[in-house]
C-alpha positions as CSV (number, residue, x, y, z in Angstrom):
1,M,-126.7,52.5,147.4
2,R,-124.4,53.7,150.2
3,R,-124.3,51.7,153.4
4,L,-124.7,53.1,156.9
5,L,-124.3,51.4,160.2
6,F,-126.7,52.9,162.8
7,L,-126.1,52.0,166.4
8,C,-128.7,52.7,169.1
9,H,-128.5,52.0,172.9
10,R,-132.2,50.9,172.9
11,I,-134.4,49.4,170.3
12,P,-135.9,52.5,168.5
13,Y,-139.4,51.0,168.1
14,P,-142.1,51.7,169.0
15,P,-141.4,55.4,168.8
16,E,-143.4,56.3,172.0
17,K,-140.7,57.9,174.2
18,G,-138.2,60.7,173.5
19,E,-135.1,58.7,172.7
20,K,-136.9,56.2,170.5
21,I,-138.9,58.8,168.7
22,R,-135.8,60.7,167.5
23,A,-133.9,57.5,166.6
24,W,-136.8,56.0,164.7
25,H,-137.5,59.1,162.6
26,M,-133.8,59.4,161.8
27,I,-133.6,55.8,160.6
28,E,-136.7,56.3,158.4
29,H,-135.3,59.4,156.9
30,L,-131.8,58.0,156.3
31,A,-133.2,54.8,154.8
32,R,-134.4,56.8,151.8
33,D,-130.9,57.2,150.5
34,W,-128.9,54.7,152.5
35,E,-128.9,51.0,153.0
36,V,-129.1,51.0,156.8
37,D,-127.8,48.2,159.1
38,L,-129.2,48.7,162.6
39,G,-127.5,47.5,165.8
40,C,-129.3,48.0,169.1
41,L,-129.8,46.7,172.6
42,I,-133.1,45.5,174.1
43,D,-133.6,45.9,177.8
44,D,-137.2,44.9,177.9
45,P,-138.1,41.4,176.5
46,A,-141.5,42.7,175.5
47,D,-139.8,44.7,172.8
48,L,-138.9,41.6,170.9
49,Q,-142.4,41.7,169.5
50,H,-141.4,44.8,167.5
51,M,-138.5,43.2,165.7
52,A,-140.5,42.8,162.4
53,A,-141.1,46.6,162.3
54,L,-137.4,47.3,162.2
55,H,-136.9,45.3,159.0
56,G,-139.1,47.8,157.1
57,P,-136.5,50.6,156.8
58,C,-133.4,48.5,157.7
59,A,-131.5,46.2,155.4
60,A,-130.1,44.2,158.4
61,V,-130.9,44.2,162.1
62,R,-128.9,42.9,165.1
63,A,-130.6,43.3,168.4
64,E,-129.0,41.9,171.6
65,Q,-130.9,41.5,174.9
66,T,-129.1,43.1,177.9
67,G,-130.7,40.9,180.6
68,P,-132.4,41.9,183.9
69,R,-131.6,45.4,185.2
70,W,-129.7,44.0,188.2
71,Q,-127.5,41.9,185.9
72,V,-126.7,44.9,183.7
73,A,-125.8,47.0,186.8
74,A,-123.6,44.2,188.1
75,R,-121.7,44.0,184.7
76,A,-121.3,47.8,184.7
77,L,-119.8,47.7,188.2
78,L,-117.5,44.8,187.3
79,Q,-116.2,46.7,184.3
80,A,-115.8,50.0,186.2
81,R,-112.3,51.4,186.0
82,P,-110.8,54.5,187.5
83,G,-111.8,57.6,185.5
84,Q,-114.3,55.7,183.4
85,P,-118.1,56.4,183.6
86,L,-120.5,53.6,184.6
87,T,-122.6,54.5,181.5
88,T,-120.2,52.8,179.0
89,G,-120.2,49.6,181.0
90,W,-123.9,49.7,181.3
91,F,-124.4,49.6,177.6
92,H,-121.5,47.3,176.7
93,N,-122.5,44.1,175.0
94,A,-119.8,41.7,173.7
95,K,-122.1,40.1,171.1
96,L,-123.2,43.4,169.6
97,R,-119.5,44.6,169.6
98,A,-118.4,41.5,167.7
99,W,-121.2,42.0,165.1
100,V,-120.1,45.6,164.6
101,E,-116.5,44.6,164.2
102,Q,-117.3,42.0,161.6
103,G,-119.1,44.5,159.4
104,L,-116.4,47.1,159.9
105,E,-113.6,44.7,159.1
106,A,-115.4,43.6,155.9
107,G,-115.5,47.3,154.8
108,R,-119.2,47.1,154.5
109,Y,-120.0,50.7,155.5
110,D,-119.6,54.2,153.9
111,A,-120.7,55.9,157.1
112,V,-121.3,55.0,160.8
113,F,-123.8,56.7,163.1
114,A,-123.7,56.3,166.9
115,Y,-126.9,57.3,168.6
116,S,-126.0,58.4,172.2
117,A,-122.5,58.7,173.6
118,A,-122.9,55.3,175.2
119,M,-122.5,53.7,171.7
120,A,-119.3,55.6,170.8
121,P,-117.0,52.8,172.2
122,Y,-118.5,50.4,169.6
123,L,-116.8,52.6,166.9
124,S,-113.4,53.0,168.6
125,S,-111.4,50.4,166.6
126,A,-109.1,51.0,163.7
127,A,-111.6,49.5,161.4
128,A,-114.1,52.1,162.4
129,H,-111.6,54.8,161.4
130,R,-111.1,53.5,157.9
131,P,-110.4,56.4,155.5
132,G,-113.4,57.6,153.7
133,V,-115.9,56.4,156.3
134,R,-118.0,59.3,157.6
135,R,-118.3,59.1,161.4
136,V,-121.3,60.8,163.2
137,L,-122.1,60.8,166.9
138,D,-125.5,62.0,168.1
139,M,-125.2,62.7,171.8
140,V,-128.7,64.3,171.7
141,D,-128.2,65.9,175.2
142,V,-125.3,66.7,177.4
143,D,-125.9,63.6,179.5
144,S,-123.2,64.5,182.1
145,E,-125.2,67.6,183.0
146,K,-128.2,65.5,183.9
147,W,-126.1,63.5,186.4
148,R,-124.7,66.8,187.7
149,A,-128.2,68.1,188.3
150,Y,-129.0,65.1,190.5
151,V,-126.2,65.8,192.9
152,P,-127.5,68.7,195.1
153,S,-130.7,66.8,196.2
154,A,-129.0,63.4,196.6
155,K,-127.9,61.7,199.8
156,P,-124.8,59.6,200.4
157,P,-123.8,57.3,198.8
158,M,-125.7,58.3,195.7
159,K,-124.5,61.8,196.0
160,Q,-121.0,60.6,195.5
161,V,-122.0,58.2,192.7
162,W,-123.8,60.9,190.7
163,A,-120.9,63.3,191.2
164,R,-118.4,60.8,189.9
165,E,-120.6,59.9,186.9
166,A,-121.0,63.5,186.0
167,R,-117.3,64.1,186.1
168,T,-116.1,61.0,184.3
169,L,-118.9,61.0,181.7
170,L,-118.1,64.6,180.8
171,E,-114.5,63.6,180.2
172,F,-115.6,60.7,178.1
173,E,-118.0,62.9,176.1
174,R,-115.1,65.3,175.4
175,R,-113.0,62.5,174.0
176,A,-115.8,61.0,172.0
177,A,-116.8,64.3,170.4
178,V,-113.4,65.0,168.8
179,D,-113.1,61.3,167.7
180,F,-116.0,61.8,165.3
181,D,-116.3,63.9,162.2
182,R,-119.5,65.4,163.6
183,C,-121.1,65.4,167.0
184,L,-124.8,66.3,167.1
185,F,-127.1,67.7,169.8
186,V,-130.8,68.2,169.8
187,S,-130.6,72.0,169.8
188,H,-128.3,74.9,169.3
189,Q,-128.6,75.7,173.1
190,E,-127.5,72.1,174.0
191,A,-124.5,72.3,171.6
192,A,-123.5,75.7,172.9
193,R,-123.6,74.4,176.5
194,F,-121.3,71.5,175.5
195,A,-119.0,73.9,173.8
196,E,-118.8,75.9,177.1
197,L,-117.8,72.8,178.9
198,A,-115.5,71.4,176.3
199,P,-114.2,74.3,174.0
200,E,-111.9,72.0,172.1
201,T,-114.9,70.2,170.6
202,A,-116.5,73.2,169.1
203,P,-115.3,72.6,165.5
204,H,-117.0,69.2,165.6
205,L,-120.4,70.3,166.9
206,D,-123.7,70.6,165.2
207,W,-127.4,70.1,166.0
208,V,-130.5,68.4,164.5
209,E,-133.7,69.5,166.3
210,N,-136.5,67.2,167.3
211,G,-139.8,67.3,165.4
212,V,-143.3,66.0,165.4
213,D,-145.0,63.8,162.9
214,M,-147.9,66.1,162.1
215,S,-149.8,63.2,160.4
216,V,-149.8,61.3,163.7
217,F,-150.4,64.2,166.1
218,D,-153.2,65.6,164.0
219,A,-155.5,67.9,165.8
220,E,-158.2,67.3,163.2
221,Q,-158.6,63.7,164.1
222,R,-161.4,62.7,166.5
223,Y,-160.8,60.7,169.7
224,P,-163.2,59.5,172.3
225,S,-162.6,61.1,175.7
226,P,-160.7,58.8,178.2
227,Y,-161.8,61.0,181.1
228,R,-164.8,60.1,183.3
229,T,-165.0,63.5,184.9
230,E,-166.6,66.8,184.0
231,A,-163.9,68.7,185.8
232,P,-161.1,70.5,183.9
233,V,-158.1,68.3,183.5
234,A,-154.4,69.1,183.6
235,V,-152.3,66.3,182.0
236,F,-148.7,65.3,182.1
237,T,-147.4,62.6,179.7
238,G,-144.1,60.8,179.8
239,T,-142.2,57.7,181.0
240,M,-142.9,57.6,184.7
241,D,-139.8,55.9,186.0
242,Y,-137.6,58.6,184.6
243,R,-136.3,60.8,187.5
244,P,-137.0,64.3,185.9
245,N,-140.6,63.2,185.1
246,V,-141.1,61.7,188.6
247,E,-139.8,64.9,190.3
248,A,-142.0,67.1,188.1
249,V,-145.3,65.3,188.8
250,C,-144.6,64.9,192.5
251,W,-144.0,68.7,192.7
252,F,-147.1,69.5,190.7
253,A,-149.3,67.1,192.6
254,R,-148.2,68.2,196.0
255,E,-147.4,71.9,195.6
256,V,-149.5,73.2,192.7
257,L,-152.6,71.1,192.4
258,P,-153.9,71.6,196.0
259,K,-153.8,75.4,195.5
260,L,-155.6,75.1,192.2
261,R,-158.3,72.9,193.8
262,A,-158.7,75.3,196.7
263,T,-159.3,78.3,194.5
264,L,-161.0,77.1,191.4
265,N,-164.6,75.8,190.9
266,P,-165.0,73.3,189.6
267,A,-161.7,71.9,191.1
268,P,-159.3,70.7,188.4
269,E,-158.0,67.1,188.3
270,F,-154.4,66.0,187.4
271,F,-153.8,63.0,185.2
272,I,-150.3,61.4,185.1
273,V,-150.2,59.4,181.8
274,G,-147.3,57.2,181.0
275,A,-145.7,53.8,181.3
276,N,-143.8,52.3,184.2
277,P,-144.9,54.6,187.1
278,S,-142.5,54.3,189.9
279,P,-143.8,53.5,193.4
280,V,-143.6,57.2,194.4
281,V,-145.7,58.1,191.4
282,K,-148.2,55.4,192.0
283,A,-148.6,56.7,195.6
284,L,-149.7,60.1,194.1
285,G,-152.9,58.4,193.0
286,A,-154.0,58.5,196.7
287,L,-154.1,62.3,196.6
288,D,-157.3,64.2,196.0
289,G,-157.8,64.9,192.3
290,V,-154.8,62.8,191.1
291,T,-155.1,59.9,188.7
292,V,-152.1,57.7,187.6
293,T,-153.0,55.8,184.5
294,G,-149.9,53.8,183.9
295,S,-149.3,52.7,180.3
296,V,-152.1,53.6,177.8
297,P,-152.6,52.4,174.2
298,D,-152.5,56.0,172.9
299,V,-151.6,59.3,174.7
300,R,-153.4,61.4,172.1
301,P,-156.9,61.2,173.5
302,Y,-155.5,62.2,176.9
303,L,-153.9,65.3,175.4
304,V,-156.8,66.2,173.0
305,H,-159.4,66.2,175.8
306,A,-157.3,67.8,178.5
307,S,-157.9,71.4,179.4
308,V,-154.2,72.1,179.7
309,A,-151.0,70.1,179.3
310,V,-148.3,70.8,181.9
311,A,-144.5,70.2,181.7
312,P,-143.2,71.5,185.1
313,L,-139.8,69.9,184.6
314,R,-137.0,71.2,186.9
315,I,-134.4,69.0,185.3
316,A,-134.6,68.9,181.5
317,R,-132.1,68.5,178.7
318,G,-132.7,69.2,175.0
319,I,-136.2,69.5,173.4
320,Q,-139.1,68.0,175.2
321,N,-141.3,65.8,172.9
322,K,-144.2,66.0,175.4
323,V,-144.4,69.7,174.9
324,L,-144.2,69.5,171.1
325,E,-146.8,66.8,170.9
326,A,-149.3,68.7,173.1
327,M,-148.8,71.8,171.0
328,A,-149.2,69.9,167.8
329,L,-152.6,68.7,169.0
330,G,-153.6,72.3,169.7
331,R,-153.5,72.1,173.5
332,P,-152.7,75.0,175.8
333,V,-149.3,74.3,177.4
334,V,-147.8,75.5,180.6
335,A,-144.1,74.7,180.7
336,S,-141.2,75.4,183.0
337,S,-138.2,77.3,181.6
338,P,-136.1,74.1,181.3
339,A,-138.9,72.3,179.4
340,F,-139.2,75.2,177.0
341,E,-135.5,75.2,176.0
342,G,-135.0,74.6,172.2
343,I,-138.6,75.0,171.2
344,H,-139.3,77.4,168.4
345,A,-142.3,79.3,169.9
346,T,-143.0,82.6,171.6
347,P,-143.8,82.5,175.3
348,G,-147.1,84.2,176.0
349,Q,-148.2,83.8,172.4
350,D,-147.8,80.1,171.6
351,L,-147.5,78.6,175.1
352,L,-147.0,79.8,178.6
353,V,-143.7,79.6,180.4
354,G,-143.1,80.0,184.1
355,D,-141.3,78.6,187.1
356,G,-142.1,78.2,190.8
357,T,-145.3,77.4,192.6
358,A,-147.0,80.8,192.5
359,R,-146.3,81.4,188.9
360,T,-147.4,77.9,187.8
361,V,-150.6,78.2,189.7
362,A,-151.3,81.6,188.2
363,L,-150.7,80.4,184.6
364,V,-152.7,77.2,184.9
365,S,-155.5,79.2,186.5
366,E,-155.5,81.7,183.6
367,V,-155.8,78.9,181.0
368,L,-158.7,77.3,182.9
369,A,-160.4,80.6,183.2
370,G,-160.2,81.2,179.5
371,A,-157.8,84.1,179.7
372,H,-155.7,82.9,176.7
373,P,-158.1,82.2,173.8
374,G,-156.4,80.9,170.7
375,L,-153.4,79.7,172.6
376,G,-153.7,76.1,171.4
377,E,-154.2,77.1,167.7
378,R,-151.1,79.3,167.8
379,A,-149.2,76.4,169.5
380,K,-150.2,74.1,166.6
381,R,-149.0,76.6,164.0
382,A,-145.7,77.2,165.8
383,V,-144.9,73.5,165.8
384,R,-145.9,73.0,162.2
385,T,-143.6,75.8,161.2
386,G,-140.6,75.1,163.5
387,H,-140.6,71.4,164.3
388,D,-141.8,69.3,161.4
389,W,-139.6,66.2,161.1
390,G,-139.3,66.6,157.3
391,A,-137.6,69.9,157.8
392,T,-135.5,69.2,160.8
393,L,-134.1,65.9,159.5
394,S,-133.1,67.2,156.1
395,K,-130.0,68.5,157.8
396,L,-128.8,65.0,158.2
397,D,-128.2,64.7,154.5
398,S,-125.4,67.3,154.4
399,I,-124.0,66.1,157.8
400,L,-123.4,62.7,156.3
401,A,-121.9,64.0,153.1
402,P,-118.2,63.3,152.8
403,G,-115.9,66.2,153.5
404,T,-118.5,68.4,155.2
405,D,-117.0,70.8,157.6
406,A,-118.6,71.3,161.0
407,P,-119.9,74.7,161.8
408,V,-118.4,76.8,164.6
409,I,-120.5,77.3,167.8
410,P,-120.4,81.1,168.3
411,G,-117.5,82.1,170.5
412,F,-115.7,78.8,170.5
413,G,-113.1,77.2,168.3
414,A,-112.4,77.5,164.6
415,A,-113.6,75.5,161.6
416,A,-111.9,72.1,161.3
């Protein structure tokens, strides 16, 4: 059996947040035809309890702890060099690098796979460029664009920090993309955006879309309601110390919900469901009609029993798992335009898409008034058709095949 080295910037289990969901399903898929060695970092000691699960699909696992967040930040700053992004220093680990080098020097691998641009430096040595070794980088999103989006609303000194990170990370992403045989993104739109920013990389670009495990997010299963209210519920799910999520729920709770509660009877409630709520998110729980749950054992009951799932993200990259999961469970979804990007569905038919306070209030009100019958059922069918993991991940098989040429992003480059 062929051997594959899969490097991941965070332990990919449990698959309960976007980056882990994608990585874990990729590993499970690849393990059918490859002997997979997994190298990853652990930034939360609680994740050590999940090590046994990794040995199911993986032949070997090397996981290194990064230490406390302040320690990681200090190391990243100490390693900072002119023109280099902080991201690469943040995810550098000497022990993991040594383990990777040992396997590469021994000629153990037929292919290497770096999950996120932050892991590309681990595969920069001559041994990683051995002839016949297929090299794939999954950037997932254009991460530099996320930092760029933070700049306008930031204040000094973070305004300058984010601007520098956006600039230096893009240059790093450009170099990394052409250093690999294939550079993946989560959607055609994301790949096309990167091709606009870095036209020279176009011959190397491809995309593998996110999916949903329909056996897990099964709308036919029965769940007890977690809500102790008879009022209609709007729900948002996600990791709640992630800045785009924080900004989205703060905006919805302060700008949209009060207008909904002032005009609708019964007044709807807003539930923010997800781990690690930041202080500003916790503070939203003091507002009328807002509940912040923190971490929950299972988000599915909160989705299944909600009247509407909302995804009012103003900063979003790639495909939003929170939208796919709510749709798979047959829930009506109201999403912003950034949150809708890359999803194979028809606005107005399978979900509702709108931006701004007035439009979001109108769309949520319509759903709660029953103006869109069958929206949830159509959402479920759209996800089953366009985002089943079995279909989306089958593309990886040809991507990892030796000698496969990358496609050309329309309007950029020529085939390699």
